[in-house]
C-alpha positions as CSV (number, residue, x, y, z in Angstrom):
1,M,66.9,-19.4,-6.1
2,F,67.2,-18.8,-2.3
3,S,67.5,-21.5,0.3
4,P,64.2,-22.7,1.8
5,I,64.9,-20.9,5.1
6,I,65.6,-17.6,3.4
7,Q,62.7,-17.9,1.1
8,K,60.3,-18.7,4.0
9,L,61.4,-15.5,5.8
10,I,61.0,-13.4,2.6
11,D,57.5,-14.8,2.2
12,L,56.7,-13.9,5.9
13,F,58.0,-10.4,5.6
14,S,56.1,-9.9,2.3
15,K,52.9,-10.3,4.3
16,F,53.6,-7.0,6.1
17,P,51.7,-3.9,4.8
18,T,53.5,-2.1,2.0
19,V,56.4,-4.7,2.0
20,G,56.9,-6.5,-1.3
21,P,59.3,-9.4,-2.1
22,R,62.2,-7.1,-2.9
23,T,62.0,-5.1,0.4
24,A,61.4,-8.4,2.3
25,S,64.6,-9.9,0.8
26,R,66.5,-6.8,2.0
27,F,65.2,-7.3,5.5
28,V,66.3,-11.0,5.4
29,F,69.8,-10.2,4.2
30,Y,70.1,-7.3,6.7
31,L,69.3,-9.8,9.5
32,L,71.9,-12.3,8.1
33,G,74.5,-9.5,8.5
34,Q,73.6,-8.8,12.1
35,S,75.3,-10.4,15.1
36,K,73.6,-13.2,17.0
37,E,73.0,-10.9,19.9
38,E,71.2,-8.3,17.7
39,T,69.1,-11.1,16.2
40,R,68.2,-12.5,19.6
41,G,67.2,-8.9,20.7
42,L,64.8,-8.7,17.8
43,L,63.3,-12.2,18.6
44,T,62.9,-11.2,22.2
45,A,61.2,-7.9,21.3
46,I,58.7,-9.8,19.0
47,S,58.0,-12.4,21.7
48,D,57.4,-9.6,24.3
49,L,55.1,-7.8,21.9
50,K,52.8,-10.8,21.7
51,E,53.1,-11.9,25.3
52,K,52.9,-8.5,27.1
53,T,50.6,-6.5,24.9
54,K,46.8,-6.5,25.7
55,T,43.8,-5.1,23.9
56,C,41.7,-2.5,25.9
57,P,38.2,-3.9,26.2
58,L,36.7,-0.4,25.9
59,C,38.5,1.2,23.0
60,F,40.4,-1.8,21.5
61,N,43.7,0.0,21.5
62,Y,46.8,-2.0,22.4
63,F,48.5,-1.3,25.7
64,M,50.9,-2.8,28.3
65,G,50.6,-2.9,32.1
66,E,48.5,-4.4,34.9
67,N,45.5,-2.1,34.5
68,K,42.3,-3.5,32.9
69,L,41.9,-0.4,30.7
70,C,44.5,1.5,28.6
71,Q,46.0,4.8,29.7
72,I,43.5,6.8,27.8
73,C,40.3,5.0,28.9
74,S,41.4,5.0,32.6
75,D,42.3,8.7,32.6
76,L,39.6,10.4,34.7
77,R,40.5,13.8,33.0
78,R,39.3,12.6,29.6
79,D,35.9,13.9,28.3
80,K,33.6,10.8,28.5
81,S,30.9,12.5,26.4
82,L,33.2,12.4,23.2
83,L,34.0,9.2,21.3
84,C,36.4,9.4,18.4
85,L,36.0,6.6,16.0
86,V,39.2,5.6,14.2
87,G,40.0,2.9,11.7
88,S,43.3,1.8,13.2
89,E,45.7,2.2,16.2
90,T,48.0,4.3,14.1
91,D,45.2,6.8,13.4
92,L,44.7,7.1,17.2
93,V,48.4,7.8,17.7
94,A,48.3,10.5,15.1
95,I,45.4,12.2,16.8
96,E,46.9,11.9,20.2
97,K,50.1,13.6,18.9
98,I,48.3,16.9,18.2
99,K,47.2,17.1,21.9
100,K,43.9,18.9,21.0
101,Y,41.4,16.0,21.5
102,K,40.6,15.2,25.1
103,G,37.8,12.6,24.6
104,L,37.8,8.8,24.3
105,Y,38.4,6.5,21.3
106,F,37.1,3.5,19.6
107,V,39.3,1.5,17.2
108,L,37.1,0.0,14.5
109,G,39.8,-2.3,13.1
110,G,39.7,-1.2,9.5
111,T,37.2,0.1,6.9
112,V,34.6,-1.2,4.5
113,S,35.2,-1.5,0.8
114,K,32.2,-0.8,-1.5
115,L,32.9,-4.1,-3.3
116,R,33.5,-6.5,-0.3
117,K,30.5,-7.1,1.9
118,N,32.4,-9.4,4.2
119,D,34.6,-6.4,5.4
120,V,31.8,-5.6,7.8
121,D,32.2,-8.9,9.6
122,R,35.9,-8.2,10.6
123,L,35.1,-4.8,12.0
124,R,34.0,-4.1,15.6
125,I,30.5,-3.1,14.6
126,K,28.6,-5.0,17.3
127,E,30.9,-3.6,20.0
128,L,30.4,-0.1,18.7
129,E,26.6,-0.5,18.7
130,A,26.7,-1.8,22.2
131,R,28.8,1.2,23.3
132,A,26.5,3.7,21.6
133,R,23.4,2.0,23.2
134,E,24.8,1.5,26.8
135,D,27.1,4.5,27.4
136,L,24.8,7.2,28.9
137,N,27.6,9.7,29.1
138,L,28.3,9.6,25.4
139,K,26.9,12.6,23.6
140,E,29.0,12.9,20.3
141,I,30.7,10.3,18.1
142,I,33.4,11.9,15.9
143,M,34.1,10.0,12.6
144,A,37.9,10.2,12.2
145,L,38.2,7.9,9.2
146,N,40.5,8.4,6.2
147,S,39.0,10.6,3.5
148,D,39.3,8.0,0.8
149,S,36.4,6.0,-0.8
150,E,36.7,3.2,1.9
151,G,36.6,5.7,4.7
152,E,33.6,7.5,3.2
153,T,31.7,4.2,2.7
154,T,32.5,3.2,6.3
155,A,31.3,6.5,7.7
156,L,28.0,6.4,5.8
157,Y,27.4,2.8,6.9
158,I,28.1,3.7,10.6
159,E,26.0,6.9,10.5
160,R,23.0,4.8,9.4
161,L,23.7,2.2,12.0
162,L,24.1,4.7,14.9
163,K,21.2,6.9,14.0
164,P,18.7,5.2,16.3
165,F,20.9,5.9,19.3
166,S,20.3,9.7,19.2
167,K,23.9,10.6,19.5
168,K,25.4,13.6,17.7
169,I,27.5,12.2,14.8
170,S,30.2,14.5,13.4
171,R,33.0,14.2,10.9
172,L,36.4,15.8,10.8
173,G,36.6,19.0,8.8
174,R,37.9,18.9,5.3
175,G,41.4,20.1,6.1
176,L,42.4,16.5,5.2
177,P,43.1,15.9,1.5
178,V,40.7,13.5,-0.2
179,G,42.3,10.1,-0.4
180,G,44.7,11.0,2.4
181,E,45.5,8.8,5.4
182,L,45.3,10.1,8.9
183,E,48.5,8.6,10.1
184,Y,50.4,10.6,7.5
185,A,48.7,14.0,8.1
186,D,50.7,16.7,9.8
187,E,49.7,17.9,13.3
188,E,48.4,21.3,12.0
189,T,46.1,19.7,9.4
190,L,44.7,17.2,12.0
191,S,44.1,20.1,14.4
192,S,42.1,22.1,11.9
193,A,40.2,19.0,10.9
194,F,39.1,18.5,14.5
195,E,38.2,22.2,14.9
196,G,36.2,22.2,11.7
197,R,34.2,19.0,12.3
198,K,30.5,19.1,11.4
């Protein structure tokens, strides 16, 4: 129905999270209606994103700049005894917005499904174990994972994994709705979840 170039771009946009073919086709036709300058600006921004963004070797969050560590990990005022474990970078951003948490982070890179064992392989489990083993300043690991079945499965798996390292492991309080996602929680709910962690 569409020309091969249009269809290829629709297929590429359809790979984005929560974007189906209908929304993807809207993106493509929106781009076709834009000027060449606007389209070039988008291409430059995407190119810059890949070329200028780095992954922090300590927390695995994305950042830009000349430093070896991201802004959070290199901030001497952060509490190095606290490590907040999040599933994704968007969860980290949601927690940072509330301005209540002053510790460090670890971006796991997703969650584990009960049905798919190979999910564990794509997560940063080995890096997390090494951090728990080697970081002598670390006293508490806060599980800030979504309160859905995958988040719960992941939290239980990680709790068992980290038990030998004698760190306090806590979870966010239940101000978050079951099945809810952190990135969509309002600041007040996230704040009370941090205060009510156990």
